[in-house]
N, C-alpha and C positions, 0 to 999 in steps of 0.2 A: 555236629550240632551248632558250631559257630563258624561264621565267615570271618577270616582274619585278613587284615591288610596292614603291612608294615608301614609305620609312620616315621620311625626314627631308628637309625642304626649308628651306634657310637663309632664303630670303625670307619664306616663310609662317610658319615656326615661330619665327624670331628677329627678323628685320629690322622687321617691323610693330610688335613690342613695343618694340624699341629706339627707333623713331621717336616712340612715345608717351612713353617715358621722357625723351627729349631735349626734346620739346615741353613737358613738365612742368618741366624744369630752366630752360628759356628763358621759361616762362610765356607760351607762344603756343598757339594752337589747333592748328596743324599745323606740323610740322618738315619742311622740304623739302631740307635739305642732305644730302650723301652721308655716310653713317656708315661706309662702307668696312669691312664686316664680314669677318673672316678667321678661319677655323677653325684652331685650334692643336693640339688633342689630343682623344682620346676616352679616358676612364678605364675601368677594369675593369667598373664597374657600368653602363656605357653612357652616362653623362653626357658632354656635349660642352662643351669649353672653347673660347672664342672671344674675339677682341678687336674693338673698334670705335673709331672716331674720335668723341670727344665734342664737344658744342656749344661748349664754352669752351676749345678748344685743348688738350684732354686726350686721353689714351688709356685706355680702360676695358677690363677683363677680366670676362667673364661666364660663366655656366654654364647649359646647357640640360639639364633633367631629362626623359628620355624617358618616365618613368613618370607624372609629374604634368603634363607638357607645360608646365612653368613655367620662366621665365628668372630668373636671380638675379645681381645685381651682386656681384662678389667684390672688386674693387680698382680704384682710379682713380689713374693717374699724372697729376701736375699739368702735364705737357707731353706733346707727341706723341712717342712712341718707337716703335721697330720691334721688336715681340715676335716672336722666332723660335721659341721653345719655351716650354711652360708645363705644369705639373702641379699637381694639388690632392690633399692627403692625404685619407684616408678620412673623418676626423672634420671636415674642412673648417675646420681651424684654421691650416694652413700653405699657402702658395702659393709654388711655385718658378717663377721666370721667368728666361728667358735673353733678353737684349736685344742686338740687332745694331747696331753702330755705324754711323751715317750719316756717312760721311766727306765728303760733298758739302755738307752743311748747315753753318750757322753754329754751331749748338749742338753740342757734343761731350760725350759721356759722360765722367765723371771716375771713376776714372783713365782716361786715353786708351788705348783698346784696341778691338779689333774686336768683342769680345763680353764682356758683363758679365752674370754670373749672380747672381741675388738670391734670398734666402730671406726671405719676408715673413710676419709674423704678421697674420692677417686677422680674428681673433676674440679680443678686440675692439680691440686696441691699434694694429696697423699698424706695429710696429717692423720695420726692414729690416736684414738682414745680407748683406754681400757675400761670396759663396762663391768666385767665380773672376773674374778679369779677365785674359783671354788673347787671343791673336791668331788664334784659330780658332773655328769655330762649336761650340756646345755644345747638347746635348739634355738635358733633365731629365725624370725620371720617378719618382714615389713608388711604393714597393712597397705593395700592398694586401693585408694579411693577412686570412685568413678569419675569425679570431677577434679579439675586442677585447683585444689584447695589452696587459696592464698598464693596463686601463681607458682606453686611448687616449692615454697619456702618453708614448708613444715612437713616433716616425716614422722612416722609413728612405728615403733619397733616392738614386737612381742618377743619376750625371752622366756622360754620354757626350761625349767630346771628339774632334774630327777628327784630333787628334794621335795617336790610336790607343790611348787608355787609357779605363778605366771606373773611377770612384771611387764608393764607397758611404759616404754620410754617415749617421751615427746621431744623430738629433736627440732629445734628452731634453726633455720638457716638464713644466711644473708649473702648478698652479691657484692663483690668487690671489683672495682674497675669494669663493671658492666658484664663480666662473664665468669669470674671466679666465685664458686659457691662454697662457703665454709660454714662450719658449725658455729652458731652464735653463742651458745651457752655450754661449752665443753666442761667447765668446772662444776656446773650444776646438774649435769645429766643424771648422775646416780642419785642425788638427793631428791630430784623431782620425779623419780620413777614412781609409777602408780601400781600398787599390787592389786591386781584384779581377781586373782585366785590364790588362796592361801594354803589350801590343803587338798590336793587331788591324788587319786590312786590310778587314774586312767585319763588320757586326754586325746582329743582328735581335733585337728585344725582343718577346716574346709576353706581353701583359699579362693575358690570360685564364688562362693556365697558370702565370704568373710564372716564365717561363724566359728565359734569355739565351743566344742562340746567337752565337758569334763565330768568325771564321776567322783563324788566325795562320799564319805561314810561316817555317820555317827551311830545311831541305832540301826538305820537301814542305809542301803545304797541309794543315793540320789543322783540322777543324771540332770545336769543343768546345761543350758545353752545360752551363750552370750552372742548377741548380734552386733556387729560393728557397722556403723553408718558411714556414708561418704564424708561426713565432717569429722571422722575419727572417734566420735562419741559412741558409747556402747550401752546396751541394756541387757539385763538377764530376762529373757522372754519366756523361758520354759523350764519347768521342773517336773521330773518324772521319777517315781519310786520304782526300782527294779528289784526283783527277787533273785539274788545271786548267792552263791555259797559264801559263808562267813569269811573264809580265807581266800577269796577269789583273787585279790590283789594285795600282796603283802609288801613286796619290795618293788619300787618303781625302777624300770630300766628302759631306756630308749633302744629299740631294736631295729628300726629302719632309718634310712638316711634322709628323712624329713621331706616327704613329698606333700601331697594335699592333706594328708592326715599323719599325725604322729602317734604311733602306738606305744603304750607303756605297759610292760608286762613283767610278771615275776620271772626271774632269770632261770630258775630250776623248778622242775615239777609244776610247770605252768598250769593253772586251773581253768582260766577263762580267756578267750579272745573275743573282742567286741568291735563292732563298727556301726556307724550311723549313716543311713542313706536317705536322701530326700528327693522329691520330684516337684517341679515348680507348680504343678497343678494343685499342690497342697497335700502331699502324702509324706509320711515319715516312717521309716522302718529301723528299729534297733535290733541288730543281729548279734548274737553271741553263742559261743559253743563251749562245751566241756569235753575233755578227752575221754578216751575209752576207760571203762571201769572193769571190775572183775568179770562182769557178765559180757564183756566184749561188745557193749553197746555205746554208740556215739550219741550224745545229746546236743541238740542245737535248738535255739529259740529265736523266733522272729516276732518282735512286738510291733504290731500294726497300730501305730499311734492314731492315725486318721480313722481307723475302724474301731478304736476303743477295745481292742482285744489282743491277746497274746497266744501264739501257737507254739507249743513245745513238741518237738519231734524226737523220737527215739528210733535209731536205725541200727540194725546189726549188719556189719560189713560183709558177713557171709562166712559159712563154715568151710568153704573151699580155700580160704586164705590161710597163710601160715599161722600156726597157733601162737607164736610169740609176736604179736603185733605191738608196735610201739604205743605206749600209753600217752605219748605226747602228740598223737595225730590230731590235727585240727583241719576242718574243711575250709575252703576258700569261699568267701562270699563275694559274688559278682553281680552288681546291679545292671540290668539292661532294660531300660524303660521302666515299666512297673512290675517287671519280673525280678526276683532275687534267685540267682543260681547258687545252690549250695553244692560245692564240688570237692570230692575227695578222690584224687586220682587213683584209678585202679579198683575203686570200691563202688561209688555211686555218684549220680548226678540228680539233684532234685531241683526242678525248675518251678519255683513257687509263684503263683499268681497272687499278688498282694491286693488286688481289687475284687476278683471273684474267689474269695477265700472261704466261702461257707462250706464247701465240700471238697474233699481231696481230689475228686475226679477232674477238677478244672486246673490242676497242677500236674506236671509231668515228672515221673520218677523213673529213672533208668539205672540198670545195673549190668554187670558183666561186660560184654564186648560193646554194649551200646552206650556206656557212660563216658566214653572218650570225647572230650570237647574239641579235639583237634589241635590242642595247644602244643607248640614245639618244646615246651619246658615243663618241668615238674611244678605242680600246683603250689608247693610250699616255697618255691623260688620266685613267685610272681607277686607284684604289688599292684593293687587296683587304683587307678586314677580316675575318679568319678566326677562327672559334671551333671547336675540335676536337669539341665535343659536339653540333654542329648539322649537319643534312643540307643546309642552304642556306648561302649566303654573302652578306655585305654588300659592296656595291661603292660606293665614294665617288668622285664627280666633284668635284674640289676647286674648280675655277673657279666652278661654279654652286652648290656647297655642297649637292649632292643625294646622298642615300644610298638605294640600292635593295637590297632583298632579292632574290636570284636563286636559282632552283632549276631543275632540269631539267624540261622540259615533256613530260608523257606523251602529249599530243595530237600533238606533233611526231614522237615516236618511233613512235606508232601509224601516223602517215602514212607512215613509211618501210616499215612492214610491209605496209600496204595499197596501196602505190603501183601495183603491177602489176595489182591486182584491180579498180580503179575505172575505169570507161570514160572515155576521153579524158584520162587522166592523162599530163601531158607528161614526167614524170620517171621514170626507170627505175633502181632501186637494185639493187645487186649482192647476192649471197648474204652476203658478209661484213658488209655494212651491216645486213641484216635480222637476222643472227645477233647482232651487237653490240646492236642495238636491242631484240631479244627478251630478252636477258640483263639489260639495263639495266631494262627494264620489270618483269621478274619478280623479279630478285634485289634490285635497289635500291628499286623502288617496289611490290613485290609484296604489300603489306599492304592493298591496296584490292580488295575482292571484285568491284566493278563493273568495274574495270580487267581483272581476271583473266577475267571472262566475255567481254569484248571480244576479248581475245587468243585465247580458245578458239574464238570465232566465226570469227576469222581462220584458225585452224588448220583448222576444218571446211571452210572455203571453198577451202583450198589443200592438200588432202590429197595427200601424196606428189608435190608439184610441184617439189621441189628435189632436185638430184642431190648436192650437196656435203654436206648434213647432213639428218638426220631431225628434222623440226620437232616431232613428237610426243614423241620422246625428249628433245629439248632443253627442251621445255616442262616435262616431268616433273622432269628433273634440276635445271633452274634454279629451279623452285618449291621443291624440297627444299633447295637451296643457301642460300637466304635464312635459313632457320631455323638452319642450321649456323653461318653467319657471326655470328649473334647470340650464339651460345654460345662460340665460340673461333675465332680467326683461323687456327689451324693445321688446322682441319677441311677446308679446301679441298685440302690435300695428301693427305688420307686418304679423302675421300669424292668420288665422281665428280660433277663439275658440268657436264660436257658429253659428248655422245655421240661427239664427235670422237676422243677417246682410245681408243675401242673399234675404230676403223677400222684395218685393216691398212696402208692407205696413205692419208694425209690429202691431199685435193685441193689442188692448187697454189694455187688461188684463195684458200684459207683461210690459206695460209702467207705470202703476199705481198700487199702493198697497193700499187697503182700510185702512184709518186711518193714513196714512203716507204721509206727504207733504215734498217734497225734492226740494231744490234750489241749483243749481250748479254754482259755481263761478270759471271761468277759469282764467288762467294767474296769478296764485299764484307763485311768483318767489322768491326763496331763494338766498341770497347773500353769496357766499362761500368765499369771501375775498381773493381769489387767493391762499389760503393755502390748501384747501381740495384736490385739484388736485395733490398736491405733496405727499399726504399721500396714502399709499397702503391700500387695503381692502375696508372697508365700505364707507369711505368718497369719494374715487375716484369713486366707483360704484354709489353712490347716485348722485354725481355731473354729471356723464355721463348719468345716467337715466333721470335726469331733463332736460339736454340739448337735449338728443335724443327725449324725449317726446315733447318738444317745437317744434322741427323740424317736427316730425311725425304728430302732430296736424295740422300743416299748409299744409300738403300734403293730398289732398282728395283721393288719390289712394295708400295710404301707406299700407293698409292691402291687402295681397295676395288673389286673387280670382281665382278659378279653371277655370273660363270662359275665362281668359286672354290667355290661351294656345290653344283656339279653332282654331284660324287662323293657328297657326303653326302645329297643328295636321292635319288639312285639307290638308295643303301643303305637309306634310310628307306622308300622305296616297296616294297622287297623284303621288309620285315619283315611277317610274317603276323599278329602279335598285338601287343597293347599292351605297352609297357615303361615303365620309369621315365623313359627319355629322351623317349618320346612324350608322357607326362604332363607333363613339364617344358615341352615345346614348346607344349602346349595352354594352359599357364598364361601363356606369352608371348603367345599369340594372344588370350587373354581380355583382357589388359592393353591390347592394341592396339584390339580391337573395342569395348572400353568407351568409347573416345574417338570412334569412328566407327561406331556400331552401327546407325544408321538414316540414311536419306537421303530427301529430299523430292523426289518425282517426281509431277507433276500433282497437287500438293497432297495427296498420300497418303504416309504414312510406310511405307517398306518395308524389310525387313531386307537388309543387304548380303550376308550369308552365312547360308544355312540350316544348321541343326545337323548335318544328314547330309553336308554338304560337307566331308568329312574331309580330303581332299587339299589343298584350298586353305587350310584352317585350319592344317594341318601345315606347309605351305610358308611361311606368314606367321610361324609360330613359329620355324622354322629360320632365316629371314632375320634375325629379331631376335637369335637366338643367335650367328650367325656375325658379324653386324655388331658386336655387343657385344664379342665376342672380339677383333675387329680393332682397335677403338678402345682397348680396355684394353691392347693390345700397343703401340700407337703413341703414344697420348696419355694415359699413366697419371696425369699431374698433374691431369687433370680430376676424378679420383676416381670410384670405382665407382658411387656413388649418382647423380652427375650424368650419367655415361655411360649408366646404365640408363634414366634419364628421357629423355635425348636420343635414344637408340635407339628407344624405344617411340614417342615423338613423331614421329620421322623416318619410321618405318614406317607409323604412322597417317596422316601427311600423304601418304605415297605412295599408300596405299589410297584416301584421300579424293580425291586428285587424279585417279586413274584413274576413280573414279566420276563426278566432275564431267565429265570428257571424254566418258564414255559417255552420261550423261544429256543433255548438250547436243547430241551427235550424234543421239541418238534423237529429241529434241525438234525438231531441224531437219528430220528426215526426215518 
């Protein structure tokens, strides 16, 4: 199901270099002792921080740069310590370190506490300042501004505590002798700390977007998001009420080693796991799961904030599994583009389409031998490292220190389409499987012409072989949908993306999936506090998407239908002579045909439409006119210029797709 490519290997990229360094320190040819490398953090630029056991009874902290493939020593402790969290500022002048107290050993940190948090000058003086000495675990994370704020003489550090608060330290720096960078206000650091979160029961840090998500509870669970800006200032831009079990988070405990997000969970009998994923086009998904209950059903929820709805799924892992299944099983949520993969290894894989969410048949659900993602590790050993501007995802296996890039496999999806057409194929997929695979190939991966030709060949081999949907219409509409999604997320509500909506009665097999029970809750409304609209990029897009979705859900005729132009077409055909309206339609047609005026067939360029083909030209012009009118009515914020360009491109793609189908069918005959 996934194509995997290894991006990082701790043994190959780091350990071999560490052994050479330690051999040099000890002045030996080869160093054979265990260096015990441990990954601590990945910063926004992709650099990886790690610690290892030095040859002289020390603990060292290093950095791996994925661009240069080089390792760099950052700091050395003169004794062995347990580093639980670490972060490096952008200028590489400050290192924040959280040390966990080893209560069994003879040596104890001073002052005596479970966790000691230090701020260290590493260029070039190595002065150390104690920030916290507390009896709970602490995570540290520097903010990484896009710009060189005040020439790098100011750094800002987040400190997360299991006690449920987040502090923000503003560290002023100064240069001495032109090159030495030191802390200007070491005695005032703790007093000047700003408490930005006072009581959380769950927290997630997104380093790539510089956003902090946290969950707090009074009467209800409230999800909040704080956006940090390049100047280090921050705003609470979103609040969202979530329906969670009353005892979902009772005792906070950090359970991962601080990557792009920090999970806090109840240490025993954990009830809920949660993650937030975003996409730069303006979508947000809040995913959380609850473990197996007495009925042996797993429950997970995906809140589609951009669609104003929540989808709650109940899945039975299967009766053929062992009767004593661990009640602590939780699926892994993996975001790939606008799909959310819900994966419980050995039980099921649910590939949820977060844009075409109205019916289950546009999502892919696999069980048995087909649910294997192809991952080399157990799902509960993986950590997801997500970037909202990428169509792939990075998966970290912490124990081995391996990072793989994962993306959906077009070969696997093509196999689903072709399964019934290949002789001797042991697997038989259902129509919902093929429909979901077809949309994923065309809408999500449809920028590959070779892939499109393979799909058309499959269409030609299986003409009219499905009762539940028309695969030719699905191919055309799905091909058009990809272009629409690139322009605006709201277009899926006003343009048809599936022929199913034209059916008077949708087949039952497309409305239900065996073993999956789905409950949809509408009117999930996020409060943007009036601040998101003033921000450019993601937040303005998300706010507009939620407002537009609310409006379009209330309109029964929001989605464009080709049948709506029938009356205008009949009237146009009855006109006996040219008019200004006909001339206007001809101008529309010229714009479309200028983009697809020829087609290659048997290495000859032939015109798609002859000049005397007046009716087809008029129909193209009328389609442009009615579609433009529909989008201007429902999505005015796009602007008339953008809508006009979109409509012409949309109709040109429609004509081109029809010609591709015709040419391939003719060639096969």
